[in-house]
Structures are given as C-alpha cells and as structure tokens.
Backbone as numpy.savetxt, mean C-alpha at the origin, in Angstrom:
# Nx Ny Nz CAx CAy CAz Cx Cy Cz
34.29 -4.17 10.01 32.35 -4.79 10.13 32.58 -6.57 10.52
32.10 -6.71 11.02 31.71 -7.99 11.54 31.51 -9.15 10.78
31.74 -10.26 10.37 31.17 -11.08 9.50 29.64 -11.07 9.16
29.54 -11.63 10.67 27.58 -11.68 11.58 27.05 -10.55 10.44
27.45 -8.83 11.36 26.93 -7.79 10.14 26.42 -7.70 9.39
28.30 -8.24 8.55 28.14 -8.13 7.31 26.94 -8.60 6.23
26.59 -9.92 6.79 25.26 -10.76 6.32 24.36 -10.09 6.35
24.30 -10.11 7.52 23.22 -9.52 7.88 22.86 -8.02 6.89
23.78 -7.22 6.97 23.19 -6.05 6.02 23.47 -6.52 4.36
23.97 -7.33 4.20 23.25 -7.81 2.94 22.05 -8.58 2.37
22.12 -9.54 3.40 20.48 -9.80 3.63 19.51 -9.07 3.58
19.40 -8.19 4.43 18.74 -6.94 4.22 18.17 -5.91 3.11
20.02 -5.69 2.34 19.70 -5.19 0.56 18.73 -5.75 -0.15
19.00 -7.48 0.18 18.61 -8.48 -1.11 16.89 -8.61 -0.27
16.82 -8.94 0.45 15.05 -8.81 1.15 14.58 -7.50 0.64
15.17 -5.96 0.71 14.35 -5.15 0.04 14.72 -5.15 -1.04
15.47 -5.25 -2.28 15.46 -5.09 -3.58 14.63 -6.59 -3.65
13.98 -7.98 -3.25 12.95 -8.73 -3.90 11.73 -7.78 -4.21
11.96 -7.30 -2.87 10.37 -6.55 -2.14 9.73 -5.90 -2.89
10.83 -5.34 -3.83 11.09 -3.66 -4.73 10.65 -4.43 -6.20
11.49 -5.31 -6.29 10.91 -6.46 -7.78 9.88 -6.55 -7.80
9.31 -7.18 -6.79 7.64 -7.61 -6.71 6.85 -6.98 -6.74
6.99 -5.54 -6.05 6.16 -4.20 -6.51 6.07 -3.91 -7.90
7.57 -4.22 -8.13 7.34 -3.30 -9.92 6.68 -4.42 -10.78
7.02 -5.75 -10.31 6.84 -6.71 -11.45 4.44 -6.64 -11.55
4.27 -6.74 -10.36 2.76 -6.27 -10.40 1.89 -5.12 -11.07
2.82 -3.95 -11.04 2.62 -3.10 -11.52 2.49 -2.63 -13.07
3.91 -3.39 -13.68 4.32 -3.70 -14.38 3.22 -4.41 -15.29
3.12 -5.83 -14.65 1.81 -6.38 -15.68 0.96 -6.66 -15.51
0.18 -5.27 -14.29 -1.21 -5.57 -14.65 -1.39 -3.96 -14.84
-0.62 -2.52 -14.99 -0.80 -1.35 -15.72 -1.71 -0.58 -14.74
-2.04 -0.46 -13.45 -2.64 -0.15 -13.19 -2.22 1.45 -12.73
-3.45 2.02 -13.20 -3.37 3.81 -12.95 -4.49 4.32 -11.26
-3.83 5.16 -11.57 -3.90 6.09 -10.20 -4.84 6.94 -10.10
-5.44 7.33 -9.49 -6.34 9.72 -9.66 -6.22 9.36 -8.14
-5.81 10.60 -7.81 -5.55 10.55 -6.09 -6.90 11.53 -6.55
-7.63 11.83 -5.40 -8.47 12.46 -5.13 -8.82 13.75 -3.94
-9.84 13.82 -3.06 -9.33 14.11 -1.66 -9.32 13.64 -0.66
-8.70 14.40 0.44 -8.55 13.97 1.79 -9.25 13.93 2.56
-10.42 13.19 3.33 -11.50 13.57 3.96 -10.58 13.83 5.36
-9.60 13.12 6.06 -8.64 12.87 6.75 -7.16 13.53 6.60
-6.24 13.96 7.09 -5.15 14.79 6.85 -3.93 13.10 6.39
-4.49 11.71 7.23 -3.95 10.77 7.31 -4.38 9.47 5.67
-5.39 10.12 5.28 -6.31 9.44 4.33 -6.55 9.69 3.70
-6.68 9.46 2.26 -6.42 9.61 1.02 -7.44 9.00 -0.15
-8.89 9.71 -0.85 -9.33 8.84 -1.40 -8.66 8.44 -3.44
-8.71 6.92 -3.26 -7.87 7.20 -4.66 -8.61 6.31 -5.27
-8.76 6.47 -6.80 -9.60 5.64 -7.76 -8.58 4.69 -8.51
-8.36 3.25 -8.18 -7.45 2.56 -8.66 -8.08 1.45 -10.23
-6.96 2.45 -11.16 -8.21 1.65 -12.30 -6.95 0.31 -13.36
-7.54 -0.91 -13.22 -7.16 -2.04 -13.75 -7.51 -1.88 -15.51
-7.46 -2.79 -16.10 -7.73 -2.85 -17.93 -8.92 -3.10 -17.53
-9.54 -3.96 -16.67 -10.75 -4.44 -16.81 -12.05 -4.17 -15.83
-11.36 -3.37 -14.87 -11.99 -2.74 -13.26 -11.52 -1.02 -12.68
-12.35 -0.86 -12.43 -11.93 0.32 -11.12 -12.32 -0.07 -10.17
-11.85 0.87 -9.08 -12.32 0.39 -7.76 -12.18 1.92 -7.12
-12.66 2.58 -6.20 -12.39 3.70 -5.72 -12.23 3.10 -3.73
-10.80 3.56 -3.68 -9.85 3.27 -2.37 -10.19 4.06 -1.49
-9.78 4.27 0.05 -9.84 4.98 1.18 -8.25 4.60 0.85
-7.17 5.25 1.00 -5.99 4.63 0.86 -4.87 5.53 2.40
-4.34 4.52 3.27 -3.48 5.27 4.08 -2.35 6.16 3.72
-2.82 7.52 4.21 -0.72 8.02 3.52 -0.92 9.04 4.92
-0.18 8.37 5.63 0.12 9.37 6.94 1.28 10.97 6.15
2.25 10.29 5.07 3.49 11.27 5.09 3.24 11.72 3.80
1.92 11.63 2.95 1.08 12.01 1.29 2.09 11.97 -0.01
2.45 10.85 0.30 3.62 10.11 -0.55 2.63 9.64 -1.86
0.99 10.02 -1.89 0.26 9.53 -3.05 1.00 10.57 -4.65
1.12 10.24 -5.51 0.75 10.63 -6.52 0.79 9.86 -7.75
-0.32 10.34 -9.05 -0.54 9.31 -9.85 0.90 9.27 -10.45
1.76 9.67 -10.64 3.58 10.36 -11.24 4.12 9.07 -10.65
3.32 8.16 -9.71 4.78 7.54 -8.72 3.52 6.04 -8.31
3.26 5.78 -9.29 2.66 4.48 -9.63 2.74 3.26 -8.38
4.65 3.00 -8.03 5.08 2.01 -7.24 4.43 2.35 -6.11
4.61 3.63 -4.99 3.76 4.33 -3.34 2.21 3.75 -3.74
1.60 4.35 -4.92 0.57 4.42 -5.13 0.07 2.68 -4.86
0.56 1.62 -5.15 0.81 0.28 -5.55 1.07 0.01 -3.91
2.61 0.50 -3.18 2.32 -0.04 -1.70 1.11 0.13 -1.26
0.62 1.93 -1.35 0.33 2.21 -0.23 -0.95 1.62 -0.28
-1.72 1.07 -1.64 -3.24 0.55 -1.79 -3.36 -0.83 -1.13
-2.11 -2.21 -0.94 -1.41 -2.73 -0.03 -1.16 -2.93 1.05
-0.85 -1.60 1.47 -0.80 -1.68 2.76 -1.80 -1.40 3.43
-2.82 -0.72 2.92 -4.30 -0.35 3.38 -5.05 -1.62 3.02
-4.88 -2.61 1.71 -5.86 -3.92 2.29 -5.68 -4.07 2.87
-4.05 -5.01 3.16 -3.72 -5.87 4.47 -4.13 -5.58 6.01
-4.28 -3.99 5.76 -4.69 -3.71 6.79 -6.22 -3.88 7.06
-7.15 -3.77 5.81 -8.36 -4.25 6.17 -8.67 -5.87 6.60
-7.55 -6.32 6.07 -8.24 -8.00 6.23 -7.43 -8.10 7.66
-6.41 -7.22 8.12 -6.32 -7.51 9.48 -6.99 -7.22 10.40
-8.11 -6.50 10.40 -9.06 -5.67 11.41 -10.15 -6.68 10.85
-11.19 -6.93 12.27 -12.47 -8.17 12.29 -13.31 -7.32 12.54
-14.02 -6.33 12.52 -15.10 -5.43 12.29 -14.53 -3.87 11.79
-15.65 -3.46 11.89 -15.88 -1.92 12.03 -15.20 -0.92 12.63
-15.26 -1.65 14.03 -15.38 -0.63 15.30 -13.57 -0.81 15.36
-13.26 -2.39 14.97 -11.24 -2.53 15.20 -11.18 -1.52 13.50
-11.17 -1.76 12.90 -11.29 -0.95 11.58 -10.83 0.58 11.47
-11.79 1.31 12.30 -12.10 2.80 12.61 -11.25 2.88 13.36
-11.24 2.22 14.65 -9.98 2.38 15.41 -8.27 2.60 15.37
-8.26 1.30 14.67 -6.72 1.24 13.65 -6.23 2.87 12.94
-7.27 2.87 11.80 -7.56 3.96 11.08 -7.65 5.76 11.81
-7.72 5.74 13.14 -7.82 7.31 13.81 -9.70 8.01 13.11
-10.56 6.48 13.18 -11.77 7.44 12.26 -13.18 7.82 13.39
-13.51 8.36 12.92 -14.85 8.32 13.78 -15.99 7.48 13.59
-16.66 6.94 14.35 -17.38 5.98 14.15 -19.14 7.02 13.57
-19.86 6.75 12.48 -19.70 6.74 11.88 -19.52 6.50 10.36
-18.50 7.28 10.32 -18.26 8.00 9.34 -18.33 7.29 7.50
-17.53 6.21 7.73 -16.90 5.41 6.60 -17.81 3.72 6.91
-18.50 3.85 7.61 -19.61 2.57 7.97 -20.03 1.84 6.14
-20.73 3.03 5.43 -20.72 2.17 4.11 -19.78 2.46 3.30
-18.56 2.68 3.20 -17.63 2.31 2.44 -17.32 1.04 2.98
-16.94 1.18 4.67 -16.45 -0.55 4.68 -17.08 -1.68 4.56
-18.14 -1.28 4.32 -19.38 -2.37 4.16 -19.08 -3.26 2.41
-18.53 -2.43 1.40 -18.28 -2.09 0.15 -16.89 -2.81 0.32
-15.96 -2.57 0.97 -14.77 -2.62 1.44 -13.94 -4.59 0.83
-14.93 -5.32 1.27 -14.95 -6.62 1.36 -14.70 -6.90 -0.09
-16.17 -6.38 -0.66 -16.09 -6.62 -2.40 -14.95 -6.39 -2.97
-14.27 -4.58 -2.70 -12.57 -4.30 -3.29 -11.93 -5.33 -3.43
-11.51 -5.49 -1.96 -10.82 -6.36 -1.57 -10.60 -7.92 -2.22
-11.50 -8.53 -2.36 -11.98 -9.96 -2.61 -11.76 -10.04 -5.00
-12.43 -8.42 -5.43 -11.89 -8.48 -6.84 -10.09 -8.03 -7.12
-9.79 -6.97 -5.88 -8.69 -6.97 -5.97 -7.28 -8.37 -6.33
-7.72 -8.39 -4.87 -7.39 -10.33 -4.78 -7.34 -11.26 -6.04
-8.60 -11.03 -6.97 -8.56 -12.02 -7.56 -8.00 -11.85 -8.66
-7.69 -10.53 -8.92 -6.68 -10.09 -10.34 -5.20 -10.10 -9.59
-5.00 -9.85 -8.56 -3.12 -9.37 -8.67 -3.16 -10.95 -7.65
-3.75 -11.43 -7.01 -3.31 -12.67 -6.14 -3.73 -12.24 -4.87
-2.52 -13.24 -4.30 -2.78 -12.88 -2.76 -2.19 -11.32 -2.21
-2.68 -10.54 -1.82 -2.65 -9.40 -1.07 -1.71 -9.35 -0.31
-0.51 -8.43 -0.63 0.80 -8.24 0.30 1.44 -7.57 -0.65
2.02 -6.14 0.68 2.83 -4.95 0.10 3.88 -5.21 0.34
4.54 -6.24 0.76 6.20 -6.87 0.58 6.52 -5.61 1.52
6.02 -4.50 1.72 7.80 -3.59 2.61 7.06 -3.81 4.30
7.84 -3.56 4.81 7.23 -3.53 6.16 6.84 -2.12 6.53
5.80 -2.11 7.77 5.33 -0.71 8.21 6.49 0.22 8.76
7.80 -0.65 8.99 8.89 0.40 9.76 9.62 0.70 8.86
10.17 -0.04 7.66 10.22 1.10 6.18 9.76 2.04 6.42
8.58 1.34 5.74 8.08 2.84 5.60 7.85 4.12 6.50
8.21 3.70 7.80 7.70 4.97 8.65 9.30 5.17 8.42
10.52 4.60 8.47 11.80 5.01 8.79 11.97 5.26 7.37
11.46 5.52 6.30 12.13 5.50 4.73 13.04 4.82 4.47
13.04 3.14 4.58 14.47 2.63 4.80 14.10 1.81 3.95
15.19 0.56 3.82 14.96 -0.73 3.16 14.52 -0.66 2.08
13.59 -1.47 1.76 12.16 -1.68 -0.01 12.10 -0.03 -0.32
11.35 0.60 1.24 10.06 1.19 0.64 11.43 2.65 0.06
12.89 2.85 0.48 13.58 3.66 0.21 13.98 3.42 -1.17
14.28 1.82 -2.00 14.19 1.88 -2.65 13.01 2.08 -3.77
11.84 1.90 -3.38 10.95 2.65 -3.86 10.98 4.28 -4.17
10.92 4.80 -3.36 11.20 6.27 -3.61 12.07 6.48 -4.22
13.81 6.02 -4.85 14.56 5.81 -4.99 14.15 6.25 -6.58
12.94 4.92 -6.98 13.10 4.72 -8.19 11.82 5.41 -8.93
11.25 6.20 -7.91 9.92 6.89 -8.12 10.38 8.45 -7.58
11.20 9.05 -7.63 11.90 10.12 -7.79 13.19 10.10 -8.31
13.68 9.81 -9.64 14.74 9.27 -10.67 15.68 10.92 -10.36
C-alpha cells in the first residue's frame, strides 16, 4: 500500500471515529429516548423522541429499517439526518419530492416541523448528523461504527 493510500485510509478511520464519538456524546449528554411507531410508507417511520424536558413526534427517514428503541445511536443519527434534510429543502413541494411523499399527505406535519426543528436545535445545538449519506447507504465508515456499537 502506498503511503498516500495508507494516510487516506487512516484519515477516514479517524473521521469515522470522530463522527461516532460526537453522536455518542450527544446521546449520552441528553439521554434521548425513542418510541418507534407505525410506518405510513415503507421508508418513513413515526418516532416519538423524548428528552428530559420535551418530546417530539417526527417522521423519520428509515429506508433500511434500522430504527429500534434499543439502538439509540441509530435513532439519533436518523433523526438528525431527517432534520438536516428538512433544513435543506425550501418548501413542502421540495420536501415531499425528496421524501417520495404524495401531496398533500403530510402538509400539516410539515407546517409543524419548523417548531420541532427549532426546539431540537435549541436543545442540541447545530443540527448535524455527522455521518455522510454515502456511509449510511453503504453501511460503511462512521455508520458501520454505529452499527457495531448498536449490535454488540
């Protein structure tokens, strides 16, 4: 293995561990709990998220059916990923297309999502999932570390 390739591999491992550590620190500090509810469509799931002071009901993107109350780091990552996705869309039409949702199925939920987003951001600070969508899709890097921690 060339020196450059070895450095890139090591850098990826360090970044993955850093992302994992940040998620673990958030989960540990705020002791969030998750109650997994029904799936209105195969790739989305209603999740109740509870902190010591507040709770929210969120529609969380879960394409791979990873959500489980016994896997809080996975729940945290998917919640943050979903909130990032919301913040990156400009309106309901874009958000519904991004989530493959038929109009106007979740318009009332979408209207309430800004309040939930702001409350969660106030609690946790900047909303960042720390794991790339590619790592999630490929089950590699930082997401692989979260999976291994969640499935001892």
